[in-house]
Every structure is written in C-alpha cells, then in structure tokens.
N, C-alpha and C positions, 0 to 999 in steps of 0.2 A: 584335671585341677587347671587353672588359668597361670601360665608363667608371667614372669613380668616380660621376655621377648613375645607373648602372643598377645598381652597387654598393650605394648606400646605398639608393636604395629598394628593392632584393630584402631589404637586411638589417633594413629597417624594417617589412617586413610579415612578416619571421620574427619578430619580436620583437613585433610586435600580435597574431600568431596565437599566440606563447605566452602573452601575457599574457591575450589574451582564453580559453586551455584553463584557465589558474589560475582566473579569476574566475567559469565557468562551474560548475567543480569546489567551489568556495567556496559556491553556491547551493545547493547539496544539501548542505551541512555544516548542515545545520539542529539546533539544538538539543534534543534530546529533551523531550518534555512527559509530566510523570507522569500515568500512567494516573486514579488517584484524581482528580485535577483536571477532568480532562472528564468523568469521571462524576457528580463534585458540581454541573458547570454544561455540561451538554451543549447547551444551545442556543447557546451560545457558540461550540461549537466545531461545528455542523450544517453539513456541505459545505467545513468547511476541511482542508485537509491538513497534517498533522502527521509526526512523527517520533519514536517510542516506543522504549523497551527492555523487555524482560522475557524470561519464559520461555515456550515455547510448550509450552500442556496440551492433552489430549484432542484430537489430531489426527484429522479423522473425514473421509474424501473423500467428495466427492457422486457420488449416479448422475449420467449425463448429464440437463439439463435442458432446456425450452425457453423462450426469451424471446419476448414481444409478437410480434414481425416474424416469428415461425413458424425462426429457426434454432435449431440444437441446439448447448449449450457442453458440453465436455468437460474435464476435469480439475481440475475445481473442488472446495475443500476449504473446512472450516471449523476452527477453532481458536479455543482462549482463550489471549488474552496476558496471562500473569500477573505483578505488579509489586509486590513487599511483599506489602500485603494487598487489594490491588486487582486487579480481573481484566476484560477487556473482550473482547465475540466480536470475532472477525474472521475475513471472508471473504477467500477470494482466489477470483474470479468463473471462472478458466480461460480455454479459448480458443473464441472461437464459430465456428459455419460450417463449422470443418474435422474430422474423427473424428480424434481423437487422444488415443489412452490415455496416462495419465502417472501416478505417484504422488507425492504431495506431496511439496514440494523441500524440508519438514522433518519432524524426527521429535518425539515428546514428550519433552520434558525439554531441547531444544537452546535455546541463551540466543540470543538475534537482537533485530537490529533492524529495525522493521517502519514503512515510510511508508505511509501511508494515508489515505482521506476518511474523515472521522467521519460518518456519520449517526445524526442523533439523532431522538428521539421524537417524534410528532404533527405532522412535516411532511408526510406521506403517501408515496408513493413504495413503490418495492420493498425487500426486503431477502432474503437466503438463508437458508432454514434447510434441514434434513434432508431436509424434502420437497421442496425445490425453491425458487422463487422466491413471497413472500407479498406481498400489501401490507398497508402498516402501516396501523394502526387507532390513532383516539387512545385508545384502551385499552391498548393495547400495551406501551407505553413503551420501544420497542426502541434500545439503543444499541449500535450497532456501528461496526468499522472494515471497510473496503475497500479491501484493501491491493494497493499497485501496485509494493510493492517488497520484497523480505526478503533480509538481509545477516546473516551471521553474527556475533555478537558474538564479539572476541576480545580477554580481559580477560587 
C-alpha cells in the first residue's frame, strides 16, 4: 500500500527532475555573440565557448587527417560563418579513431546556429586547414571557431 510519505517523496522526486531538466536546457540557451565582435577583440574570446548565428558559406569536406597521437580522424570539414559584413572560419573536427565516411551536416547557404570554442591568434596550438592540422605561428593571426554543435535556424 502506498503511504502519504512515499507518495510525497515520489512526487517531490519527479518535481525536482522536471525542474532540473528545465535548468539544463536554460544553460544551453546562450545569447548569440556577433561575429564582428569576436573578430574585433579575439584575445578576449580565446578558448571561450560562444554561440553564433549566421549563414554557412564555402563548405569544404576535409580528407582524413592524423592527430599527434597517431589516430586518424574522419568526417571533418571547414566552412565560413557569415553574419552581416563579418565572417569567421569554422572547423568541425570529425570523429577520430573510427573510420567513418560522412558528408558535412550543412550545405552552403544554410542559416545555422553554431556553438563553438574560439581559437585566437598567437596562443600556440593547432588549427584545421585544408591540408589537415597546422601549428599556429605568431605571424599567422588565425581566428577560428571549432564547432561542437550546429543547429538549423528557424526564422
């Protein structure tokens, strides 16, 4: 038989679960940042996770590439995210360790929301190019977004 205490405990658990689900979805509901703002002050956004809106341009699949630990990565691609008069290169790293051939998730002209980590110039490390991974040098001044989530924009 169900007692009032058990029923109250069960209902409280369900309520807390629903509140927790609502809170986690709010964490993803980040305000988009203008691409121009990132390009004007890239050091402020270096290694920060941001959300941007724009139009995908020049979507280019990459051939499989090898990361420093020797794993091969598949399904990577590059594109430019265009917003008004500003454009930022975006890299999608693909899947490493498992041979998986796939087409890019987007097409040229798609309106999208991109959640990504910004990589600013002169901080060392790697970035993706059409020739695979490259090391950033002081002279290159690469500002790039590395996407971890891409969603279509419904307007």
